[in-house]
Short mmCIF file of the C-alpha atoms (twelve columns), coordinates in Angstrom:
data_MODEL
# 
_entry.id   MODEL 
# 
loop_
_atom_site.group_PDB 
_atom_site.id 
_atom_site.type_symbol 
_atom_site.label_atom_id 
_atom_site.label_alt_id 
_atom_site.label_comp_id 
_atom_site.label_asym_id 
_atom_site.label_seq_id 
_atom_site.Cartn_x 
_atom_site.Cartn_y 
_atom_site.Cartn_z 
_atom_site.pdbx_PDB_model_num 
ATOM 1   C CA . UNK A 1   -12.256 3.963   3.962   1 
ATOM 2   C CA . UNK A 2   -10.270 6.508   5.694   1 
ATOM 3   C CA . UNK A 3   -6.455  6.748   5.839   1 
ATOM 4   C CA . UNK A 4   -7.022  6.804   9.774   1 
ATOM 5   C CA . UNK A 5   -8.985  3.732   9.489   1 
ATOM 6   C CA . UNK A 6   -6.552  1.594   7.468   1 
ATOM 7   C CA . UNK A 7   -4.884  -0.220  10.940  1 
ATOM 8   C CA . UNK A 8   -8.101  -0.757  12.459  1 
ATOM 9   C CA . UNK A 9   -9.843  -2.124  9.688   1 
ATOM 10  C CA . UNK A 10  -6.662  -4.446  8.616   1 
ATOM 11  C CA . UNK A 11  -6.509  -5.726  12.206  1 
ATOM 12  C CA . UNK A 12  -9.938  -6.852  11.621  1 
ATOM 13  C CA . UNK A 13  -8.008  -9.646  9.264   1 
ATOM 14  C CA . UNK A 14  -4.805  -10.236 10.843  1 
ATOM 15  C CA . UNK A 15  -6.371  -14.524 11.378  1 
ATOM 16  C CA . UNK A 16  -7.139  -14.160 7.725   1 
ATOM 17  C CA . UNK A 17  -4.931  -14.545 4.954   1 
ATOM 18  C CA . UNK A 18  -3.262  -11.424 3.598   1 
ATOM 19  C CA . UNK A 19  -2.800  -11.911 -0.119  1 
ATOM 20  C CA . UNK A 20  -1.799  -8.324  -1.631  1 
ATOM 21  C CA . UNK A 21  -1.714  -4.622  -1.892  1 
ATOM 22  C CA . UNK A 22  -2.657  -3.403  -5.230  1 
ATOM 23  C CA . UNK A 23  -2.288  0.261   -6.134  1 
ATOM 24  C CA . UNK A 24  -3.641  2.556   -8.155  1 
ATOM 25  C CA . UNK A 25  -3.187  6.228   -9.831  1 
ATOM 26  C CA . UNK A 26  -6.763  7.746   -11.424 1 
ATOM 27  C CA . UNK A 27  -5.234  11.072  -12.702 1 
ATOM 28  C CA . UNK A 28  -5.850  12.930  -10.000 1 
ATOM 29  C CA . UNK A 29  -5.200  10.709  -6.389  1 
ATOM 30  C CA . UNK A 30  -3.900  7.640   -5.301  1 
ATOM 31  C CA . UNK A 31  -5.075  4.589   -4.004  1 
ATOM 32  C CA . UNK A 32  -4.443  1.337   -1.968  1 
ATOM 33  C CA . UNK A 33  -6.878  -1.659  -1.955  1 
ATOM 34  C CA . UNK A 34  -5.706  -4.436  0.581   1 
ATOM 35  C CA . UNK A 35  -6.407  -7.919  -0.480  1 
ATOM 36  C CA . UNK A 36  -7.312  -10.790 2.165   1 
ATOM 37  C CA . UNK A 37  -9.022  -14.479 1.828   1 
ATOM 38  C CA . UNK A 38  -11.313 -14.581 4.739   1 
ATOM 39  C CA . UNK A 39  -13.001 -18.227 5.527   1 
ATOM 40  C CA . UNK A 40  -12.542 -18.402 1.752   1 
ATOM 41  C CA . UNK A 41  -14.327 -15.634 0.882   1 
ATOM 42  C CA . UNK A 42  -12.320 -12.342 -0.719  1 
ATOM 43  C CA . UNK A 43  -12.205 -9.174  1.194   1 
ATOM 44  C CA . UNK A 44  -10.749 -5.938  -0.491  1 
ATOM 45  C CA . UNK A 45  -10.241 -3.343  1.920   1 
ATOM 46  C CA . UNK A 46  -10.048 0.362   -0.261  1 
ATOM 47  C CA . UNK A 47  -8.892  4.005   0.348   1 
ATOM 48  C CA . UNK A 48  -7.843  6.665   -1.883  1 
ATOM 49  C CA . UNK A 49  -6.340  9.603   -0.831  1 
ATOM 50  C CA . UNK A 50  -3.872  12.813  -2.030  1 
ATOM 51  C CA . UNK A 51  -0.317  12.554  -2.881  1 
ATOM 52  C CA . UNK A 52  0.925   14.548  -0.089  1 
ATOM 53  C CA . UNK A 53  -1.028  12.541  2.617   1 
ATOM 54  C CA . UNK A 54  0.901   9.867   4.671   1 
ATOM 55  C CA . UNK A 55  -0.161  6.149   4.772   1 
ATOM 56  C CA . UNK A 56  0.127   3.986   7.814   1 
ATOM 57  C CA . UNK A 57  1.896   1.310   7.174   1 
ATOM 58  C CA . UNK A 58  0.717   -2.635  8.302   1 
ATOM 59  C CA . UNK A 59  3.956   -4.290  7.961   1 
ATOM 60  C CA . UNK A 60  4.066   -4.964  11.085  1 
ATOM 61  C CA . UNK A 61  0.906   -6.321  11.109  1 
ATOM 62  C CA . UNK A 62  1.173   -8.899  8.132   1 
ATOM 63  C CA . UNK A 63  5.545   -8.885  7.522   1 
ATOM 64  C CA . UNK A 64  4.941   -9.802  3.511   1 
ATOM 65  C CA . UNK A 65  3.135   -6.448  3.217   1 
ATOM 66  C CA . UNK A 66  6.432   -4.768  3.469   1 
ATOM 67  C CA . UNK A 67  7.109   -5.638  -0.160  1 
ATOM 68  C CA . UNK A 68  3.804   -4.523  -1.897  1 
ATOM 69  C CA . UNK A 69  4.168   -1.045  0.410   1 
ATOM 70  C CA . UNK A 70  7.827   -0.969  -1.170  1 
ATOM 71  C CA . UNK A 71  6.767   -1.314  -4.893  1 
ATOM 72  C CA . UNK A 72  3.788   0.814   -4.100  1 
ATOM 73  C CA . UNK A 73  6.104   3.714   -2.948  1 
ATOM 74  C CA . UNK A 74  8.449   3.350   -5.769  1 
ATOM 75  C CA . UNK A 75  6.223   3.278   -8.549  1 
ATOM 76  C CA . UNK A 76  3.492   5.150   -7.166  1 
ATOM 77  C CA . UNK A 77  5.139   7.318   -4.696  1 
ATOM 78  C CA . UNK A 78  3.057   6.583   -2.146  1 
ATOM 79  C CA . UNK A 79  4.398   8.172   1.323   1 
ATOM 80  C CA . UNK A 80  3.798   5.260   4.273   1 
ATOM 81  C CA . UNK A 81  4.473   6.426   7.539   1 
ATOM 82  C CA . UNK A 82  7.458   3.391   7.845   1 
ATOM 83  C CA . UNK A 83  9.490   2.175   4.765   1 
ATOM 84  C CA . UNK A 84  12.197  -1.001  4.980   1 
ATOM 85  C CA . UNK A 85  13.845  0.304   1.914   1 
ATOM 86  C CA . UNK A 86  12.810  1.823   -0.632  1 
ATOM 87  C CA . UNK A 87  13.696  0.631   -3.768  1 
ATOM 88  C CA . UNK A 88  13.174  -3.214  -5.594  1 
ATOM 89  C CA . UNK A 89  12.689  -2.275  -9.272  1 
ATOM 90  C CA . UNK A 90  14.718  0.686   -10.172 1 
ATOM 91  C CA . UNK A 91  18.012  2.415   -9.692  1 
ATOM 92  C CA . UNK A 92  19.053  3.819   -6.233  1 
ATOM 93  C CA . UNK A 93  19.805  6.626   -8.593  1 
ATOM 94  C CA . UNK A 94  16.202  7.261   -10.128 1 
ATOM 95  C CA . UNK A 95  15.278  10.768  -9.607  1 
ATOM 96  C CA . UNK A 96  12.535  11.087  -12.247 1 
ATOM 97  C CA . UNK A 97  8.603   10.614  -11.252 1 
ATOM 98  C CA . UNK A 98  7.759   7.498   -10.008 1 
ATOM 99  C CA . UNK A 99  6.881   5.452   -13.587 1 
ATOM 100 C CA . UNK A 100 3.119   4.869   -13.206 1 
ATOM 101 C CA . UNK A 101 2.563   8.332   -11.871 1 
ATOM 102 C CA . UNK A 102 3.868   10.198  -15.108 1 
# 
């Protein structure tokens, strides 16, 4: 899935159960997987992208996504177009690369 399509695809599952967002780093690109439960069927939407690209937030559609977006930003350096807060686990004065990008 392309970054431009994330919000459109996620909106298709607006009446489903949003479970989580998983982030990944394969050494070259970053990725996000959006997990849903739709009529008792697991649905995963995947997107991969360059570290400089900005990912559209889905927190206005699923408010609980804010936590997962913050974690992906803090641990992997994923850039979102909107982010409620920037730290969950690391101290506010953390200056190194995101831990899961090293």
